[in-house]
C-alpha positions, 0 to 999 in steps of 0.5 A: 705663801707656803709655811715652814712647818711642811704641812701645806699651811700658809705662812700666817698659819704656821707663824701663828701656831708657833707664836701661840705655843711660845706665848704659852711657854712664856706665860708659864715662865711668868707664873714661876717669876711670880712664885719667886717674888719678881712681881714687876717682871711677872707683870711685864711678861704677862701683860706683853703676852696679852697685848701681843695676842690681841694683835695676832687676833686682829691681824691673823685669827679673826680674818682667817675665821671670817674667811674659812668658817663664817660663810658656812658655819650655819649649815656645817657647824657640827663638822669638826672643820667648823666646830673646832675653830668656833670653839677655839675662837669662843674660848680664845675670846674668853681667855683674852678678855680674862687676861685683859681684866687681870692686867687692868686689875693688877696694873692700873686703877681703872676698874671700879671698886666693885669689879676688883678682886683680891685673890690674884692666884685663883684668877691668874691660875684660872686664866693660865689653864683656859689659855692652855686649853685654847692653845690645845684647841688651836693645835687641834684645829691646825691638824684638822685644817692642814694635816688630816687626810693629807696624802702620805708622800709628796709624790702622791700629793702633787701627782695629777691623774692622767686625763682621758678623752674629754676629761682633764684634771687640775690638782689644788696643792701648795696654794696653787692650781696645777696646771694653772692654765689648761686648754681643753676641747669643747664638752670636756669635763674638768675635775679639780681635786683638793690636796691641801687646806680648804680652797674654792674654785670660782669662775670670774663670770660666776658660771661655776663655783665650789668649796673643797675641803682636803680630798674633795673634788669638783667637776664641771663640763665646758660646753662652749669655746672661750677662756674661763678664768677662775680663782680661789675665793679664800686665797685669790681674787678675780683675774688676780695674781694670787691663787687663780687659774684659767681654762681655755676651751677650743673646738674639737680637733684644735 
């Protein structure tokens, strides 16, 4: 499902970005509450944000990282598309663990005495700085994944190049294959052009597969008649109702 920020990102990505930014603001408010002496309200505020972030990690960020980064992390780590979210995930984990540690120290008696600190200000300020660095990295990752290199106009984004004889085109935009179902003749080259986030083009029968970042293309020549369903391995499933399409190949003249 498309998001609400107008970038072509998923609804989950837009929600997560917005909530993360708001949580950073709330953490700053919590800091001022502590300065005013409202320590109980401060504790409830900061602790709630730490727990909410843990839920977002489990439901949105971790699944997204596993789908979009892990499969190609080893071979493409140096690319910003994979390096930035990896750095974001690493520092985010540190920030979350640090936050949980502070909450346990300040609000419970569960920690052994050897792990208890006394200077709350230093630990809390350090956690707040790390948290905002993570938010900045999250915004940068969002930009790289969903905004960088996106066509300037909507018309350019959704326009499919006119096919030439024995050639046909499919545009990947707004988490859809356009056209979703295409009929071509035998020996036609079909070219997929990605105009959005990272997507895949994978045949249900395994005859072709590709991973495309924004602006990349993939071509495949269909040499025999038949129907060839395909899907995005990140946002769909074989024969599924989600992000999927099909190529029907007919003999010449039909």
